[in-house]
N, C-alpha and C positions, 0 to 999 in steps of 0.2 A: 490332692493327687488322685484319690479314689474316684472322685467325680469326673475328672478329666480323662482318666483311664477308661471309665465306662462310656463316656460320651465319645471319646476318640475311637475306641474299638468299635462302637456301634456305627459311627460314621464311616470308618474304614471298611468294615464288612459290608455296609450298605452300598458304598461306592463300588466295591468289588461285585456284589450281587447285581446292582443296577447296571454296571458296565457290561456284564455278561447278558443279563436279561434284556437290557436296552438294545444291545447289538442284535440279539435274536428277535426282539420285538420289531426292530426296524426292518429286518428281513421278512418277518411275518407280515408287516403292513404292506411292504412292497408286493409280496406274493398275493395278498388279498386284492390290492388295487389292480394288479396285472391279470389275475385269474377271474375275479368276480366283478371288478369295476369300482368306481368312486362311490356310487350309491351304496353298494354293499359295505364299503369301508366306513361310510358315514353312519349306517345303521349299526355296524359292529361297535363303533365308538359310543354311540348313543346307548345301546343296550348294555354294553360292558360297564358303563358308568352308573347304572341303576343303584348298585350298593352305596355309592357316594351320596345318593339321595336318601338313604335309609340307615345312617349310622345310629339312629335312635332305636333301631330294631332290637338291640340288646337291652333296651329299657334303662340305659345309664348304668348297667350293672358292672361295666368294666372298672369303674371307680371302686366299687365294693370289693371286687376280686383283687385288683392290684394292691389296694391299701391293706386288705386283710392279710395277703401273703407277705407283703413287704414288712409289715409291722410284727409278724410272727417270729418268735425266737427259735421255734422248732417246727418248721412246716410239715415234717413227717409225722408229728404226733399231736400237734395243736388241735384240740377238739373245737375251740372257738372258731378257728380258721375253717375247719371242715364244715361246720354248721353254716358259716357264711357262704361257702361254695355250694352247699346243699340247697340253700334257699335260692341261690343264683341259678342253678341248673333247673330247678322246678319252674322258675319263671321263664327261663329261656325255652323250655319245651312248650310252654303255653304260647309264647310269642311265635315260635316256629310254626305251630299249628295254625295260628291266626294268619300269618303271612301266606302260607300255602292256600288257605281258604280264600284270601283276598285275590291271589293270583288266578285261581280258578274262576272267581266271580267276575273279575275285570275281563278275562278272556271270553267268558260266556256272553257278556254284555257287549263285546266288540268295542271296548272302551279305550284300548291302547292307542289307536291312531289319534284320538282326540287329545290324549294326555301327552304323547310324545311328538306330535306334529309331523311336518313334512319329511323329517329325517327317517321315518319308519317306512319301509318299502311295502308295496301291496302284498298282503299275506303275512305281514310281520306281527299281526295280533297274537297268533298262537305262539310264535317264537318268544315274544316278550313275556307271555304267561309262563312258559317253560323256564325261562331265565329266573324270574322272580320266585317260582316254586323251588328251584334248586338252591337259591339263596336262602330261603326259609328252612329247607331241610338241613342245610349245613350250619345253621345258626348256633346250635348247642356246641358244635365243635370249636367255636371261637373261644371257649373257656381255656383251651391250651395255650395260645399265645399270651393271654392275659396273665396266666400263672407264671409263664416264663419271664415276663416283664417284671412281675412282682418279686421274683427270685433274684432279680438282677442279671438274668440271662437273656437280655435283649438281643445280644449278638447271636444267640442260638436261634431265637425265633426269626430273626432276619435271615439267617443262613438257610432256614427251611424254605424260604421263598425262592431260592435259586432254581427250583425245578418248575416254577409256574410257567415262565416263558417257553422253556423247551417243550413242556407238555402241550401248551397251546399250539406251538409250531408243528409238533408231530401230528396232533389231531387234525389241524387244518391242512397240513402237508399231505396226509393220507387222502383227504377229500380231493385235493388237486391232482395227486398222482393217479388215482383211480377214476378221475373224471366225474366225481360225484357233484351234482348241482346243489351245493350246500350254501349258496350265497345268502339264503335267508337264515341259516342256522349256525353260522360260524361263531356268533357270540356265545353259543352254548359251551364251546370249548373253554372259554375263560372261566365259566362257573364250575365246570368239572375240575379244572386245574386248581382253582381256589379251594374246592372241597377236599381234594387230596392233600394239599399243603396244610390245611387246618387240622386234618386227621393226624398227619405226621407230628405236628406241634403238640397235639393233645397226647399222643403216645409218649413223646419225650417228657412232657410235663408229668404224666402219670408215673413214669419211672423215677423222676427226681424227687417226688414227694410220696413215693410208695410207703405204706399201703393206703394212703388217704383216698385216692379216687376209686380204688377197688371197694373200700368200705362205703363210699358215697354211692356207688352204683347199686349196691345192695339195699341202701336206705332210701333212695330217691322217691320210690312210690309208696313208702310207708310213712305217711305224714304224721300220724299220731305217735307211732313208736319212735320216730326219729325227727323231732321238730327242728326247724331251722332257727334262724335269728332274724330280727327285724332289719331289713335292708333299705326300706323306702326312704328313710331320712337322708341317707347318703346318695341314693339313686335318683331321687326326684329332681334335684337341681341339675344333675348331669343329664337327665332325660330331657328336661326343658331345653337345655342348650343343644342337645342332639336333635331335637325337633326343629329348633329355630335355625341352626347353622346350615343344614343342607338347603333349606328354603332360601336363605340369604346368599349362600356361597356356591352351591352345587346345582342350581337350576340353570346355569349358563347355557348348557347344551340345548335344553328345552326352549329357552328364550330365543337363542340364536336360530334354532330350528323353525320357530314360529315367525320371528321378525326378520331373520337374515336369509333364510333359504338353505338349500343343500350345499352349495359351494362354500358359503361362510361357515357352515357347520363342519364340513370336512377340514377347512383350514383351522378352525378352533380345535378339533380333535387332534390334528397334527401338532399344533402348538403345545397342547397339554401333554402329548406323548413326549415331546422333546424336553420341555421344561419340567415335566413330571419327575425326571431324574433328579433335578435340584430339589424339588419339593419333597420327594420321598426321602432323600438323604438327610435333609434338615429335620424332617419329622422323626426319622429313626434315631438321630442323635438327641433330639429333644425329649422323646419318650424315655430315653435312658436316665433322664434326670428325675423322673417321677418317683421311683423307689428310693432314690437317694434323699429327696426331700421328705418322703413319708417316714423313712427310718429315722431321720434327724428329728422330726416332730415327736416320734414315739419315745426317743431317748432324751428329749429336752434340749437338743442342740439347735442352734440357729444357723441355718445355711442360707446365705443371701444369694439371690439370682442375678445381682447386678453385673458382675464380671462376665458370667456366661451370656448375658443379654448382648453385651457389646461384641463379644467374640462371635456369637451366632449371627448378628447383623452383618458384621464384616465378612464372615464366611459365606453368608447367603448372597451378598453382593458379588463376591468373587466368583462363586459357582454360576450364578445367574448371568453375570457378565460374560463368562466363558461360553456358556450355552448360547447367548445372544450372538456372539462373534461367529460361531459355526452353524447357527440355525439356518441361514439361507442355503448353505451347502447340504445340510442334513435334509431339509425339506425337499430339495430337488432330487437328492439321492433316494429318499424313501418313496416319494411319489412318482419317480421316473419322469419328473418334469411336469406332472399333471397339476401340482399344487405349489403355491409359494406363500410364504408368510410375509405379511405387510409389516413395515417397521413400526407403525403404531401398535400393532399386536405384540411384536417382540418386546418393545420398551415397556408395554403394560405388564407383560409377564415378569420382566426384571423387577419392577416396582412391587408387584404382588409377592414374588419370592422373598424380597427384602423384608416386607412387612410380616409375612408368615414367620420368617426367621427371628425377627425381633420379639414376637409374642410368645415363642415357645418356652424359654426359660421361666418367665414370670407365670405363664399358664401352668407349668408343671409345679411351680411353687404353690400355686393357689388350688391344690387338689384336696385340701382339707374341707370340712363342711362349710366353714365360714367363707373360704375363698370361692368355693363352688356356688354358694348362694349369692355372693356379690356379683358374679358374672351373669346371672340370669337376666336381669333387666336390660343391661347394655346389649346382650345378645339378641333379645327380642326386638330392641330398637333397630338393630341392623337390618331386619327384614324389609321395612318400607324404604329405607335408604338404598339398599342394594337393588331391590326389585324396581323401585321407581326410577332410579338412575339408569338401570339397564334398559327399561322400557323407553326412556327418552334418548339414550345414546346409541343403542344398537342400530336403529334405522339410519343414523347419521354416520357413525364410525364403524359399523359392522361388528365383528366379534370382539374387537378391542373395547367397544363401549361397555360390554359386560364386565371386563376385568377392571376398567377404570372405576366403575361404580362400586364394585365389590372391594377394591383396594381402599377407596375412600371410606367405606363402611367399616372395614377392618381397622383402619387407623383411628377413626373417631370413636368406635364402640368397643374396641378390644385393646389395642396397644396403649393408647393414652390412659383410659380408666384403670387398666390393670397395673401400669407403672405407678400411678398415684397410690393405688391400694397397697402395693408391695412396699412402697417407701414408708408408709405409716405403719404397716404391719411388722416389718423388720425392726423398725425403731421400737415399737411396743414390746416385741418379744425380747429384744436385747435388754431393754430396761427391766422387764420382768425377770430375766435370767440374772442380771446383776443384783436385783433386790433379793432374789432367792438365795444367791450365794452369800450376800451380806448377812441374811438371817441365819444361814448355816454356820458361818464363822462366829457370829454373836452367840449362837446357841452352844 
């Protein structure tokens, strides 16, 4: 019951947040298209999606933070947990500096048009650099949402996201109202809003585990006086996956930009905006399972992900089917008739959402070291399957070709292998639990 309360509350809050932010996002998209044009909207989607290509920026340390907090009996006083957070913050500060330096270098070399393709407007080189630099600067703030998830407060961190869309709307609306020619820079609003949200989540997390983060802030630059703990063993398999997954799954906009052109890219952006509501709801509910499985491992209990997997699959199909039914109307309303979603693209999104739904419960179960290591090789194999399939299918099927290739890669390299692993792992853990209980009774 605790599991379903956490999952259900996360899903309900996410639906509420997505309902509000989705509505505001639709109005914002229409405002962008009407005020700045389809080209500006295409670049906005392209640049705003850069963080999805860089989930590895946190070096896989999310697993360290969530597991350390979830497994702690007293997060306010646990020195082991604080030392894990200390090591994490130090590495995040280094990663932040590297990303800012890379953003400056790519901008200086005028490399962004080559990387992002035709979807980048003339003069967009500087804007792309600014967006990446802002992302790097805000990276250490992501500690807050991870702590909230580990505390089982996933609904709280989801609720903080409610101000993202209104803030973007206000920033872009100001430009429209005052006639500012900001068509190149509207994507910057998304990064400023994300930074504010992350800062709020960190402030809430700091209060919940006070005085841990205050102590951490005083110790972070005193490496010898306040040593951390080894985190690489847990972080590296997560990091490898975070390096591979965006290449396999999040390069769609860039591939469509190169192989399909601006109109296909705009349609792809619109489809992701509509079906993103389903994807983000499933993701929020799925992440709520992580601390539950981590706490169960720490206490020696066996929590099986089988039942949640079936419920998630069914829920994903229902949500995606509903979005598919109204997507033609939404596309026409958002774009003021300038864009339409093809049925191959709509059906591809439904399949993609269903597969993402099915993989979440087993993926959250496999967040221990053994489970994370198992996922490394299949995730790497996803890259040639997804990229090769996209390269062949996008010229033939347009934007839908990318989703078809990625969905096939997810099914073959994530859903099926992970289900097989979990089947044997649950059986092994239950047998070990029975054996331990028998030894206790005999003793």
